[in-house]
C-alpha positions as CSV (number, residue, x, y, z in Angstrom):
1,M,280.8,156.9,164.9
2,T,279.8,154.4,167.6
3,S,276.2,153.8,168.4
4,H,274.7,152.5,171.7
5,K,274.0,149.1,170.1
6,S,275.4,146.2,172.1
7,I,277.1,143.1,170.8
8,G,274.2,141.1,172.4
9,Q,271.8,142.9,170.1
10,V,273.9,142.1,167.1
11,L,273.8,138.4,168.0
12,G,270.1,138.6,168.8
13,D,269.2,140.2,165.5
14,W,271.4,137.9,163.5
15,D,270.3,137.2,159.9
16,P,272.4,134.3,158.6
17,A,271.1,134.5,155.0
18,K,271.9,138.2,154.7
19,E,275.3,137.9,156.4
20,G,276.2,134.9,154.3
21,A,275.3,136.6,151.0
22,E,277.4,139.6,151.8
23,L,280.4,137.6,152.9
24,F,280.1,135.4,149.7
25,R,280.0,138.6,147.6
26,I,283.2,139.8,149.2
27,V,284.9,136.5,148.4
28,S,283.6,136.6,144.8
29,D,284.8,140.1,144.2
30,L,288.3,139.3,145.5
31,Y,288.6,136.0,143.8
32,P,290.0,137.1,140.4
33,I,292.8,139.2,141.9
34,C,296.3,137.8,141.8
35,R,297.6,138.4,145.3
36,R,301.1,137.6,146.5
37,I,303.3,138.7,149.5
38,T,304.1,142.0,147.8
39,G,302.8,144.0,144.9
40,E,299.7,145.5,143.4
41,G,297.4,142.6,143.8
42,F,297.8,142.7,147.5
43,R,297.3,146.5,147.6
44,E,294.2,146.2,145.3
45,S,292.7,143.6,147.7
46,L,293.3,145.9,150.7
47,R,291.7,148.9,148.9
48,Y,288.6,146.7,148.3
49,L,288.4,145.6,152.0
50,G,288.7,149.3,153.0
51,S,285.1,149.8,152.2
52,Y,284.3,147.5,155.2
53,A,287.4,148.2,157.3
54,P,288.8,151.7,156.9
55,M,292.4,150.6,157.4
56,S,295.7,152.3,156.9
57,C,298.2,150.6,154.6
58,E,301.7,150.5,155.8
59,E,304.6,150.2,153.3
60,V,307.9,148.7,154.3
61,P,310.8,149.0,151.8
62,T,312.6,146.1,150.3
63,G,315.8,145.3,152.2
64,T,314.4,146.4,155.6
65,Q,315.7,144.1,158.4
66,V,312.8,142.6,160.5
67,F,314.3,140.4,163.2
68,D,316.2,137.6,161.4
69,W,314.4,138.3,158.0
70,T,314.7,140.9,155.3
71,I,311.9,142.4,153.3
72,P,312.1,140.7,149.9
73,K,311.9,142.2,146.4
74,E,308.5,143.3,145.2
75,W,306.9,141.0,142.6
76,N,304.3,142.0,140.0
77,V,303.1,140.0,137.0
78,R,301.3,141.4,133.9
79,D,301.1,138.3,131.7
80,A,302.4,134.8,131.3
81,W,301.8,132.0,128.8
82,I,303.2,128.9,127.1
83,K,302.7,128.7,123.3
84,D,303.1,125.5,121.3
85,A,304.9,125.2,118.0
86,K,301.8,126.6,116.1
87,G,301.7,129.7,118.3
88,K,298.6,128.5,120.3
89,K,298.5,129.3,124.0
90,V,298.4,126.0,125.9
91,V,298.8,127.7,129.3
92,D,297.4,131.2,129.9
93,F,297.8,133.2,133.1
94,H,294.7,135.2,132.4
95,K,292.6,132.1,132.5
96,C,293.9,131.1,135.9
97,N,296.3,133.1,138.0
98,L,297.5,130.0,139.7
99,H,299.3,129.0,136.4
100,V,302.4,131.1,137.3
101,L,304.7,129.9,140.0
102,N,304.3,132.8,142.5
103,Y,307.4,135.0,142.4
104,S,308.7,133.7,139.1
105,A,311.5,135.7,137.6
106,P,310.8,137.3,134.2
107,I,311.6,135.1,131.2
108,H,310.9,135.0,127.5
109,R,312.6,132.1,125.6
110,K,312.1,128.9,123.7
111,A,312.4,125.5,125.5
112,G,311.9,121.9,124.5
113,L,309.4,119.7,126.3
114,Q,312.0,117.9,128.5
115,E,313.5,121.2,129.7
116,L,310.0,122.7,130.1
117,K,308.9,119.8,132.3
118,E,311.6,120.8,134.8
119,H,309.6,124.0,135.4
120,L,306.1,122.5,135.5
121,H,304.2,121.7,138.7
122,T,301.2,119.4,138.7
123,I,299.1,117.2,141.0
124,P,299.3,113.6,139.5
125,N,296.5,112.2,141.7
126,A,294.0,115.1,140.9
127,T,294.4,115.4,137.2
128,D,292.2,118.4,136.6
129,W,293.3,120.6,139.5
130,I,296.0,123.2,139.2
131,P,298.4,123.5,142.2
132,Y,299.3,126.7,144.0
133,R,303.1,126.9,144.4
134,T,305.5,129.7,145.4
135,S,309.2,130.4,145.3
136,Y,309.6,133.5,147.4
137,Y,313.2,133.2,148.5
138,K,314.8,131.3,145.6
139,E,314.8,133.1,142.3
140,T,313.5,130.8,139.6
141,W,310.6,130.5,137.2
142,G,307.8,128.0,136.6
143,F,304.2,127.2,135.7
144,C,301.5,125.3,137.6
145,I,299.2,123.3,135.3
146,S,296.8,120.4,135.6
147,H,298.3,116.9,135.2
148,R,295.9,116.4,132.3
149,Q,297.4,119.5,130.5
150,L,300.9,118.0,131.0
151,E,299.9,114.7,129.5
152,R,298.6,116.5,126.4
153,L,301.8,118.4,125.7
154,E,303.5,117.2,122.5
155,D,307.3,116.6,122.2
156,E,308.1,119.9,120.5
157,E,309.5,123.3,121.1
158,Y,307.5,125.8,123.2
159,E,307.7,129.6,123.6
160,V,307.6,130.5,127.3
161,C,306.9,134.0,128.6
162,I,306.5,135.4,132.1
163,D,306.1,139.1,131.9
164,S,306.9,140.0,135.5
165,T,309.0,142.4,137.5
166,L,311.1,141.5,140.6
167,G,312.9,144.4,142.1
168,P,313.0,147.0,144.9
169,G,309.6,148.0,146.2
170,H,307.6,147.5,149.3
171,L,305.8,145.0,151.5
172,T,302.4,146.2,152.3
173,Y,300.0,145.4,155.2
174,G,296.7,146.8,156.3
175,E,295.9,147.8,159.9
176,L,292.8,149.0,161.6
177,G,292.6,150.1,165.2
178,L,289.3,150.5,167.0
179,R,289.4,152.3,170.3
180,G,287.5,150.9,173.3
181,A,287.1,152.0,176.9
182,T,290.6,150.6,177.8
183,E,293.9,150.4,176.0
184,E,294.0,146.7,176.4
185,E,293.8,145.2,172.9
186,I,292.4,142.2,171.1
187,L,294.4,141.3,168.0
188,I,292.7,139.8,164.9
189,S,295.1,138.7,162.2
190,C,294.5,137.4,158.7
191,H,297.0,136.4,156.0
192,S,295.9,137.9,152.7
193,C,298.6,137.0,150.2
194,H,297.2,134.1,148.2
195,P,295.9,134.4,144.7
196,S,292.5,132.8,143.7
197,L,292.0,130.5,146.7
198,C,288.7,130.9,148.4
199,N,288.8,129.0,151.7
200,D,292.5,129.4,152.5
201,N,292.8,133.2,152.4
202,L,289.6,134.8,151.0
203,S,287.2,133.4,153.6
204,G,289.4,134.8,156.4
205,M,289.7,138.2,154.7
206,A,286.0,138.5,154.2
207,V,285.0,137.4,157.7
208,T,287.6,139.6,159.5
209,A,286.6,142.6,157.4
210,K,282.9,142.1,158.2
211,L,283.8,141.4,161.9
212,S,285.5,144.8,162.0
213,K,282.4,146.4,160.5
214,H,280.2,145.0,163.2
215,L,282.5,146.2,165.9
216,Q,282.8,149.7,164.5
217,Q,279.1,150.2,165.4
218,L,279.5,149.2,169.0
219,G,280.6,150.7,172.3
220,L,283.6,148.5,173.2
221,R,285.4,147.6,176.4
222,Y,288.6,146.4,174.7
223,S,290.4,148.2,171.9
224,Y,290.9,146.1,168.7
225,R,293.6,145.8,166.2
226,F,293.0,144.1,162.9
227,V,295.9,143.3,160.6
228,W,295.7,141.9,157.0
229,I,299.2,140.8,156.3
230,P,301.3,138.6,154.0
231,G,301.8,135.2,155.6
232,T,304.9,134.7,157.7
233,I,306.9,137.7,156.5
234,G,304.0,140.0,157.2
235,A,303.5,138.9,160.8
236,I,307.2,139.1,161.4
237,T,307.3,142.6,159.9
238,W,304.3,143.8,161.9
239,L,305.8,142.4,165.2
240,A,309.2,143.9,164.5
241,K,307.6,147.3,163.9
242,N,305.3,147.2,166.9
243,E,307.3,145.7,169.7
244,T,306.6,148.6,172.1
245,M,302.8,148.1,172.0
246,L,302.8,144.3,172.3
247,P,302.2,144.3,176.1
248,R,298.8,145.9,175.4
249,I,297.6,142.7,173.6
250,K,295.6,140.6,176.0
251,H,293.9,138.3,173.5
252,G,294.3,137.4,169.9
253,L,293.1,135.2,167.0
254,V,294.5,134.2,163.6
255,V,291.5,133.6,161.3
256,S,291.7,131.4,158.2
257,C,289.9,128.6,156.4
258,V,286.4,129.6,157.7
259,G,284.3,129.1,154.5
260,D,284.1,125.3,154.1
261,T,281.4,123.2,155.7
262,G,283.7,121.2,157.9
263,A,283.6,121.2,161.7
264,F,285.2,124.1,163.6
265,T,288.8,123.7,164.7
266,Y,290.5,125.9,167.3
267,K,294.2,125.7,167.8
268,R,295.2,126.9,171.2
269,S,297.8,129.6,171.8
270,R,301.3,128.7,172.9
271,R,300.3,129.4,176.5
272,G,297.6,126.7,176.2
273,N,295.2,128.0,178.9
274,A,295.0,131.7,178.0
275,E,291.6,133.4,178.4
276,I,291.2,133.4,174.6
277,D,291.7,129.6,174.5
278,R,289.1,129.1,177.3
279,A,286.7,131.6,175.7
280,V,286.7,129.9,172.3
281,E,286.4,126.5,173.7
282,H,283.5,127.5,175.9
283,C,281.7,129.2,173.0
284,L,282.2,126.2,170.7
285,R,281.1,123.7,173.4
286,H,277.8,125.5,173.8
287,S,277.3,126.3,170.1
288,G,275.6,123.1,169.1
289,R,278.2,122.8,166.3
290,A,280.7,120.0,165.7
291,Y,284.2,121.2,166.8
292,Q,287.7,120.0,167.8
293,I,290.3,121.7,169.9
294,T,294.0,121.1,169.2
295,D,297.1,122.1,171.1
296,F,299.7,124.6,169.8
297,T,302.4,123.5,167.5
298,P,305.1,125.7,165.9
299,Y,303.7,124.9,162.5
300,G,300.8,126.4,160.7
301,Y,299.7,130.0,160.2
302,D,301.0,133.1,161.9
303,E,300.0,132.0,165.4
304,R,303.5,130.5,165.4
305,Q,305.0,134.0,164.9
306,Y,302.8,135.5,167.6
307,G,303.7,132.5,169.8
308,S,307.4,132.6,169.3
309,P,309.2,132.4,172.6
310,G,310.4,136.0,172.6
311,I,306.9,137.3,171.8
312,N,304.5,134.7,173.4
313,L,301.3,136.5,172.8
314,P,298.0,134.7,173.7
315,V,297.0,134.2,170.1
316,G,295.2,131.1,168.9
317,C,294.0,130.1,165.4
318,F,290.3,129.9,164.5
319,M,289.4,127.6,161.5
320,R,287.0,125.2,160.2
321,T,288.8,122.3,158.4
322,P,292.5,123.0,159.0
323,H,295.0,123.8,156.3
324,G,296.2,120.7,154.5
325,K,293.3,118.6,155.8
326,Y,291.0,119.0,152.8
327,P,292.0,117.8,149.3
328,Q,291.3,121.2,147.7
329,Y,293.9,123.0,149.8
330,H,296.3,125.0,147.7
331,T,294.7,124.0,144.5
332,S,292.4,125.5,141.9
333,A,289.5,123.4,143.4
334,D,289.5,125.8,146.4
335,D,287.2,127.9,144.3
336,L,283.8,129.6,144.6
337,T,282.0,126.3,144.7
338,F,284.0,125.1,147.8
339,V,283.0,127.9,150.2
340,K,279.4,128.3,151.3
341,P,277.6,131.4,152.4
342,E,276.0,129.7,155.4
343,A,279.5,128.5,156.6
344,L,280.9,132.0,156.2
345,A,278.0,133.4,158.2
346,D,278.3,130.8,160.9
347,S,282.0,131.4,161.3
348,L,281.4,135.1,161.7
349,F,278.7,134.4,164.3
350,Q,281.0,132.2,166.4
351,L,283.7,134.8,166.3
352,L,281.2,137.5,167.5
353,S,280.2,135.1,170.3
354,V,283.8,134.8,171.4
355,I,284.2,138.6,171.3
356,A,280.9,139.0,173.3
357,L,282.3,136.7,176.0
358,L,285.6,138.5,176.2
359,E,283.8,141.9,176.3
360,Q,281.5,140.7,179.1
361,N,283.8,138.6,181.2
362,E,283.9,140.5,184.4
363,R,284.8,139.8,188.1
364,Y,282.3,140.7,190.8
365,L,282.1,140.9,194.5
366,N,279.1,139.4,196.3
367,L,277.8,142.1,198.7
368,N,276.0,139.5,200.9
369,L,278.8,137.1,201.5
370,K,277.4,135.3,204.6
371,C,274.9,132.7,203.3
372,E,272.6,133.2,200.4
373,P,270.6,136.4,200.1
374,Q,266.8,136.1,200.0
375,L,266.2,136.2,196.3
376,G,262.4,135.9,196.5
377,R,261.7,139.2,198.2
378,R,263.9,140.9,195.5
379,G,261.8,139.4,192.8
380,L,264.7,137.2,191.6
381,Y,263.4,133.7,192.6
382,R,261.3,132.0,190.0
383,Q,261.0,135.3,188.2
384,M,261.3,133.7,184.8
385,G,258.8,130.9,185.3
386,G,258.5,128.0,182.9
387,T,261.2,125.6,182.0
388,S,264.1,128.1,182.0
389,S,263.7,129.0,185.7
390,K,265.9,126.3,187.1
391,Q,268.9,127.3,185.0
392,T,268.2,131.0,185.8
393,E,268.2,130.3,189.5
394,E,271.3,128.0,189.3
395,A,273.1,130.7,187.3
396,M,272.3,133.3,190.1
397,L,273.4,130.9,192.9
398,W,276.7,130.0,191.1
399,T,277.4,133.7,190.3
400,L,276.7,134.7,194.0
401,N,278.8,131.9,195.4
402,F,281.9,132.5,193.3
403,S,281.7,136.3,193.1
404,D,284.5,136.7,195.6
405,G,286.6,139.0,193.5
406,Q,288.8,136.1,192.4
407,H,286.7,134.3,189.9
408,S,285.5,135.7,186.5
409,L,282.2,134.8,184.9
410,L,284.2,132.5,182.5
411,D,285.7,130.8,185.6
412,I,282.2,130.2,186.9
413,A,280.9,129.0,183.5
414,E,283.7,126.5,183.2
415,R,283.2,125.1,186.8
416,S,279.3,125.1,186.6
417,G,278.8,124.0,183.0
418,I,276.3,126.8,182.6
419,P,276.5,128.8,179.3
420,F,278.2,132.1,179.7
421,P,275.2,134.2,178.5
422,A,273.1,132.8,181.3
423,L,275.6,133.7,183.9
424,R,276.0,137.2,182.4
425,S,272.2,137.6,182.5
426,A,272.2,136.5,186.1
427,A,275.0,138.9,187.0
428,D,273.1,141.8,185.4
429,S,270.0,140.9,187.5
430,L,272.1,140.7,190.7
431,L,273.7,144.0,189.9
432,T,270.3,145.7,189.5
433,A,269.3,144.2,192.9
434,E,272.5,145.6,194.4
435,L,273.7,142.1,195.5
436,L,276.9,142.4,193.4
437,R,279.5,145.0,192.8
438,K,281.7,144.9,189.7
439,I,285.4,144.7,190.4
């Protein structure tokens, strides 16, 4: 049930400590679950997120054709281990779910050290970290261990067991629609298929779920569509099943890697100058935070699927430190010590700021087009007093001058250098004084 609370009130009442603690609790609760692109771990994670985002879970059968791809077999793993000649477990899936090569075929057999090494993955230059590796589309088996573990293995026979199933099933994704005043939609997409990795995966899942919870309480201009999907194949599947509604998507963001303390990074959509690109850049420029803007490349997260030439949706990617640019990426060191509550909360705040701009970015018509109206007799000139009056007056003058029906508030903000909220406040005052009309 929607309330009359505005997004401006949400930002004005922001409690970073409270928000950060809740976001970190979501990440902590999801951390032990072994997720993958299909299977029960993914479903369990979506069920948990459902308490924040009451989503529907869509099931797409194995073998379904989705554009040039086919839904793969479903993979589930119950247990996995390596035992030495004395029967002691030297590798144990239940101690770290990264230990199993994701999508390993079931196996239970004996193997000598040299043969075993062909199926072991390590990070030689980070001897205590366990890598995250997958083999989605090539059937094999393997283990991921620390390089220190590898160095300790004796030259003897080992018993190897991966108790997994790989067969017909379903690919699952979660979807939540929030209805606004218009059918035009903002898409928020998050890949949710990694096991115990906190920044790459869990931070995005937590922040997008909490973002949806905030928006559920508001009266909205746009409609919103949140999707929690397996990386690559999930976005391809969702797009293939929803082609007819894609023209309704006016803005979109892929959200990932938003829990570390690095500077914000925004990767532009394929279009490069879409309103979402300009909105994010404006918000970050005036945020007081360090940030960088990068151009679109057809490599990365699911923005490359949304930005494929036959789709070409205006979807950018919102991150802190980008994937592959921090040493802990896709390793066991991307754990609960790497993500920080304050970083999670700040990421959510910046996303809400972007949403607020998109929601409030209107076009107006100046009803007094010939020269400036007399603001003083309407109580608008120097009404604020103090040090803020100059920006307030400038915001009013810029808004009046460019409210010709052709320029949005974001256009005016970019040209004037004035923060969007100041222009929005000026527009509200001018509307009250009947000097503007909303287009």
